[in-house]
Structures are given as C-alpha cells and as structure tokens.
C-alpha positions in Angstrom: -82.8 26.5 22.2 -84.2 25.6 18.8 -81.2 27.2 17.1 -78.6 25.5 19.3 -80.2 22.0 19.0 -80.8 22.3 15.3 -77.2 23.5 14.7 -75.8 20.8 16.9 -77.7 18.1 15.0 -76.6 19.4 11.6 -73.0 19.7 12.6 -73.0 16.3 14.3 -74.7 14.6 11.3 -72.3 16.2 8.8 -69.3 14.9 10.7 -70.9 11.4 10.8 -71.7 11.4 7.1 -68.2 12.5 6.1 -66.5 9.7 8.1 -68.0 7.0 5.8 -70.0 5.0 8.4 -72.4 2.1 7.7 -75.6 2.8 5.9 -77.8 2.6 9.0 -75.7 5.3 10.8 -75.8 7.4 7.7 -79.6 7.2 7.4 -80.0 8.0 11.1 -77.6 11.0 10.8 -79.4 12.3 7.7 -82.8 12.0 9.4 -81.6 13.9 12.5 -80.1 16.5 10.2 -83.5 16.9 8.5 -85.1 17.3 11.9 -82.6 19.9 12.8 -83.4 21.8 9.6 -87.1 21.7 10.6 -86.3 22.8 14.1 -84.3 25.9 13.3 -87.1 27.9 11.8 -89.6 26.4 14.3 -91.7 24.1 12.1 -93.6 21.4 14.0 -91.5 22.0 17.1 -93.2 19.8 19.7 -93.3 16.8 17.3 -89.7 17.3 16.1 -88.5 17.8 19.6 -90.1 14.6 20.7 -88.6 12.7 17.7 -85.2 14.1 18.4 -85.4 13.0 22.1 -86.5 9.5 21.1 -83.8 9.1 18.4 -81.0 10.5 20.5 -82.0 8.3 23.4 -82.0 5.3 21.1 -78.6 6.3 19.8 -77.3 6.8 23.3 -78.3 3.3 24.3 -77.3 1.4 21.1 -74.3 3.2 19.6 -71.0 3.2 21.4 -69.2 6.5 21.8 -69.8 9.8 23.6 -73.0 9.4 25.7 -72.9 13.0 27.1 -73.6 14.8 23.9 -76.5 12.5 23.2 -77.8 13.0 26.7 -77.6 16.8 26.3 -79.5 16.6 23.0 -82.2 14.3 24.6 -82.7 16.8 27.3 -83.0 19.8 25.0 -85.3 17.8 22.7 -87.6 17.0 25.6 -87.6 20.6 26.8 -88.5 21.8 23.3 -91.3 19.2 23.0 -92.8 20.4 26.3 -92.2 24.2 25.8 -93.4 24.4 22.2 -92.3 26.6 19.3 -91.9 30.1 20.9 -92.9 33.5 19.6 -90.5 33.8 16.6 -91.3 30.5 14.8 -93.2 29.3 11.7 -95.6 27.5 14.1 -96.5 30.8 15.8 -97.2 32.4 12.5 -99.2 29.5 11.2 -101.2 28.5 14.2 -100.9 31.6 16.5 -99.0 31.8 19.7 -101.0 30.8 22.7 -100.2 32.2 26.1 -101.7 30.5 29.2 -102.6 32.8 32.0 -103.2 31.5 35.5 -106.6 32.1 36.9 -106.8 34.3 40.0 -106.7 32.5 43.3 -109.8 32.7 45.4 -109.2 33.0 49.1 -111.9 31.4 51.2 -112.9 33.0 54.4 -113.7 29.8 56.2 -111.7 30.1 59.4 
C-alpha cells in the first residue's frame, strides 16, 4: 500500500507540475510528492498517511476535477495512518515492529 500510494502521489504531482499551474497548486503538488517520497521507504508512516489523507480531502473539496482519484488516495492514506508502517520499513528498523496479541478469553462458569 505504501508503494502504491507513494508512486501515485509522485506521478500525479509530476503531471501537475509539468502542466504549468498556479503557484499554490504547484506547492501543494510538490509537498504531496515529498510525502510520497517519505512514504515509499516507510518513514513516519502514520504521520505521513494522516497528512496525505487531510491534504487530499482538502484538494477533493476545493479543487475542481476528478474527485475519485482523490477519494481513493484519502482512503489509502487513512488506512496507512491506522495500520502503521509494516514489517519492511524504515520505521520498523528504527523503532521496532510491534505486534499486538489478543489476550486469551476467560470463560466464566456462572450458569
């Protein structure tokens, strides 16, 4: 998911920058491209995923055009923010990969 979202952001931002848009759109595209570059190797994944979700939601509301691509990127950004970096990421190497195990259920004998 990180690779797909990061690549989609970089490709989308490069097409926006090459079309000579206004400066605000160029800055937003460059920022999203930078977030995509952080996301691909898995650096600060929950923070970057949340920022991507917020910025793409803002873009979906304010900028006219294709809303479906922005909605897809918002959804994947939210999922990555909630799931975290994953096993093969820089975050896992820096901070350790944590796995949450459910506690065993106790069955009460109160009948």
